[in-house]
MIDOSE-1310 file (N, C-alpha, C; in nm, 2 decimals, decimal comma, always signed):
residues 95
mnir	+6,27/+16,74/+4,90/+6,17/+16,75/+4,78/+6,21/+16,89/+4,71; +6,20/+16,88/+4,58/+6,22/+17,00/+4,50/+6,10/+17,10/+4,52; +6,14/+17,22/+4,55/+6,03/+17,32/+4,58/+5,94/+17,35/+4,47; +5,99/+17,33/+4,35/+5,91/+17,36/+4,23/+5,78/+17,28/+4,21
wpll	+5,79/+17,15/+4,25/+5,67/+17,07/+4,23/+5,55/+17,11/+4,31; +5,56/+17,14/+4,44/+5,44/+17,18/+4,51/+5,39/+17,31/+4,45; +5,47/+17,41/+4,41/+5,43/+17,53/+4,36/+5,36/+17,51/+4,22; +5,42/+17,42/+4,15/+5,36/+17,40/+4,01/+5,22/+17,33/+4,03
liaa	+5,20/+17,24/+4,13/+5,07/+17,18/+4,16/+4,97/+17,29/+4,20; +5,02/+17,38/+4,29/+4,93/+17,49/+4,34/+4,89/+17,57/+4,22; +4,98/+17,61/+4,13/+4,95/+17,69/+4,01/+4,85/+17,62/+3,92; +4,87/+17,49/+3,90/+4,78/+17,41/+3,82/+4,63/+17,41/+3,89
ayag	+4,63/+17,40/+4,02/+4,50/+17,40/+4,09/+4,43/+17,54/+4,08; +4,51/+17,65/+4,09/+4,45/+17,78/+4,07/+4,40/+17,79/+3,92; +4,48/+17,74/+3,83/+4,43/+17,75/+3,68/+4,30/+17,67/+3,66; +4,30/+17,55/+3,71/+4,19/+17,46/+3,70/+4,06/+17,52/+3,76
lsvi	+4,08/+17,56/+3,89/+3,96/+17,63/+3,96/+3,92/+17,75/+3,89; +4,01/+17,83/+3,83/+3,97/+17,95/+3,76/+3,89/+17,92/+3,64; +3,93/+17,82/+3,57/+3,85/+17,78/+3,45/+3,71/+17,73/+3,49; +3,70/+17,65/+3,59/+3,57/+17,61/+3,64/+3,49/+17,72/+3,69
tfvv	+3,55/+17,81/+3,77/+3,47/+17,93/+3,82/+3,42/+18,02/+3,71; +3,51/+18,04/+3,60/+3,46/+18,12/+3,49/+3,34/+18,06/+3,42; +3,35/+17,93/+3,40/+3,24/+17,86/+3,34/+3,11/+17,87/+3,42; +3,12/+17,85/+3,56/+3,01/+17,86/+3,64/+2,95/+18,00/+3,64
yaid	+3,03/+18,10/+3,63/+2,98/+18,24/+3,61/+2,91/+18,25/+3,48; +2,97/+18,20/+3,38/+2,90/+18,21/+3,24/+2,77/+18,14/+3,24; +2,76/+18,02/+3,31/+2,63/+17,95/+3,32/+2,53/+18,03/+3,39; +2,58/+18,09/+3,50/+2,49/+18,18/+3,58/+2,44/+18,30/+3,51
ksaa	+2,53/+18,36/+3,43/+2,49/+18,47/+3,35/+2,39/+18,44/+3,25; +2,40/+18,32/+3,18/+2,31/+18,27/+3,09/+2,17/+18,25/+3,15; +2,17/+18,19/+3,27/+2,05/+18,16/+3,35/+1,98/+18,29/+3,39; +2,06/+18,39/+3,42/+2,00/+18,52/+3,46/+1,93/+18,59/+3,34
rrkg	+1,99/+18,57/+3,22/+1,93/+18,63/+3,10/+1,80/+18,56/+3,06; +1,79/+18,43/+3,08/+1,67/+18,36/+3,04/+1,58/+18,33/+3,16; +1,61/+18,40/+3,27/+1,53/+18,38/+3,39/+1,52/+18,24/+3,44; +1,63/+18,17/+3,43/+1,63/+18,03/+3,47/+1,69/+18,01/+3,61
rrtp	+1,72/+17,89/+3,65/+1,77/+17,86/+3,78/+1,91/+17,91/+3,79; +1,93/+17,99/+3,90/+2,06/+18,05/+3,92/+2,15/+17,98/+4,01; +2,28/+18,00/+3,99/+2,38/+17,95/+4,08/+2,38/+18,04/+4,21; +2,37/+17,98/+4,33/+2,37/+18,06/+4,45/+2,50/+18,14/+4,46
ertl	+2,49/+18,26/+4,52/+2,61/+18,34/+4,54/+2,71/+18,27/+4,63; +2,66/+18,20/+4,72/+2,75/+18,12/+4,82/+2,84/+18,03/+4,74; +2,78/+17,96/+4,64/+2,87/+17,88/+4,55/+2,97/+17,95/+4,48; +2,94/+18,07/+4,43/+3,04/+18,15/+4,36/+3,15/+18,20/+4,45
hlls	+3,11/+18,23/+4,57/+3,21/+18,27/+4,67/+3,30/+18,16/+4,72; +3,24/+18,05/+4,74/+3,32/+17,92/+4,77/+3,42/+17,89/+4,67; +3,39/+17,90/+4,54/+3,48/+17,88/+4,43/+3,59/+17,98/+4,43; +3,56/+18,10/+4,46/+3,66/+18,21/+4,47/+3,75/+18,18/+4,59
lagg	+3,70/+18,15/+4,70/+3,77/+18,12/+4,82/+3,87/+18,00/+4,80; +3,82/+17,90/+4,73/+3,90/+17,78/+4,70/+4,02/+17,81/+4,61; +4,02/+17,92/+4,54/+4,13/+17,95/+4,45/+4,09/+17,99/+4,31; +3,96/+17,99/+4,28/+3,91/+18,03/+4,15/+3,89/+18,17/+4,13
wpga	+3,94/+18,26/+4,22/+3,91/+18,40/+4,21/+3,97/+18,47/+4,09; +4,08/+18,42/+4,03/+4,12/+18,48/+3,91/+4,02/+18,47/+3,79; +3,96/+18,35/+3,79/+3,85/+18,32/+3,69/+3,73/+18,40/+3,72; +3,70/+18,41/+3,84/+3,58/+18,49/+3,88/+3,60/+18,64/+3,84
llaq	+3,72/+18,69/+3,86/+3,75/+18,83/+3,83/+3,74/+18,85/+3,68; +3,80/+18,75/+3,60/+3,78/+18,76/+3,45/+3,64/+18,76/+3,41; +3,56/+18,67/+3,47/+3,42/+18,66/+3,44/+3,34/+18,79/+3,47; +3,38/+18,85/+3,58/+3,31/+18,97/+3,62/+3,34/+19,08/+3,52
rwlr	+3,46/+19,08/+3,47/+3,50/+19,19/+3,37/+3,45/+19,16/+3,23; +3,48/+19,04/+3,18/+3,45/+19,00/+3,05/+3,30/+18,98/+3,02; +3,24/+18,91/+3,12/+3,09/+18,88/+3,10/+3,00/+18,99/+3,16; +3,07/+19,08/+3,23/+2,99/+19,19/+3,31/+2,88/+19,12/+3,40
hksa	+2,93/+19,02/+3,47/+2,84/+18,95/+3,56/+2,88/+18,97/+3,71; +2,79/+19,00/+3,79/+2,81/+19,02/+3,93/+2,92/+19,14/+3,95; +2,92/+19,23/+3,86/+3,02/+19,33/+3,88/+2,96/+19,46/+3,93; +2,83/+19,47/+3,94/+2,77/+19,60/+3,98/+2,71/+19,58/+4,13
kasf	+2,68/+19,46/+4,17/+2,62/+19,44/+4,30/+2,73/+19,46/+4,41; +2,72/+19,57/+4,48/+2,82/+19,60/+4,58/+2,84/+19,50/+4,69; +2,73/+19,45/+4,74/+2,74/+19,35/+4,85/+2,81/+19,23/+4,81; +2,79/+19,18/+4,68/+2,86/+19,07/+4,63/+3,01/+19,10/+4,61
rrvf	+3,04/+19,21/+4,56/+3,18/+19,25/+4,53/+3,26/+19,26/+4,67; +3,19/+19,31/+4,77/+3,26/+19,32/+4,90/+3,30/+19,18/+4,95; +3,21/+19,09/+4,95/+3,24/+18,95/+4,99/+3,34/+18,89/+4,90; +3,33/+18,91/+4,77/+3,42/+18,86/+4,68/+3,57/+18,90/+4,71
wvtv	+3,59/+19,03/+4,74/+3,72/+19,07/+4,77/+3,77/+19,02/+4,91; +3,68/+18,99/+5,00/+3,72/+18,92/+5,12/+3,77/+18,78/+5,09; +3,70/+18,71/+5,00/+3,74/+18,58/+4,97/+3,88/+18,58/+4,90; +3,91/+18,68/+4,82/+4,04/+18,69/+4,76/+4,15/+18,71/+4,86
vvnl	+4,12/+18,80/+4,96/+4,22/+18,83/+5,06/+4,25/+18,70/+5,15; +4,14/+18,64/+5,19/+4,15/+18,52/+5,27/+4,23/+18,41/+5,19; +4,20/+18,39/+5,06/+4,27/+18,29/+4,98/+4,42/+18,32/+4,97; +4,45/+18,45/+4,94/+4,59/+18,49/+4,94/+4,67/+18,48/+5,07
lgfa	+4,60/+18,50/+5,17/+4,66/+18,48/+5,31/+4,69/+18,33/+5,33; +4,59/+18,25/+5,29/+4,61/+18,11/+5,30/+4,73/+18,06/+5,21; +4,74/+18,11/+5,09/+4,84/+18,08/+5,00/+4,97/+18,12/+5,06; +4,98/+18,24/+5,12/+5,11/+18,29/+5,18/+5,15/+18,20/+5,29
mlst	+5,06/+18,16/+5,38/+5,09/+18,07/+5,49/+5,14/+17,93/+5,44; +5,07/+17,88/+5,33/+5,11/+17,76/+5,27/+5,24/+17,76/+5,21; +5,27/+17,87/+5,14/+5,40/+17,88/+5,07/+5,52/+17,89/+5,16; +5,49/+17,95/+5,28/+5,61/+17,96/+5,37/+5,64/+17,82/+5,43
sfr	+5,54/+17,73/+5,43/+5,57/+17,60/+5,48/+5,65/+17,52/+5,39; +5,67/+17,56/+5,26/+5,76/+17,49/+5,17/+5,90/+17,53/+5,18; +5,94/+17,63/+5,26/+6,07/+17,68/+5,27/+6,16/+17,60/+5,36
């Protein structure tokens, strides 16, 4: 099997999950402003863990959402590290 196809699929999955995660952050930011129903932090972390962390990072920076809460940020960075470790393990299986 050509090694490029699995990596392209993984890149597409990261891109898709990042877009979804960014949108979920934007919806949560909107709900926070209007005091509506919020997205649970657990959901945001699961999206990051699944591979949407680049979108979450962009949302935190661009939307200034969930960027000041230290406890949230600590867990977020743990999800990033765990995701990258999983990616590294998965990518070595394609060699």
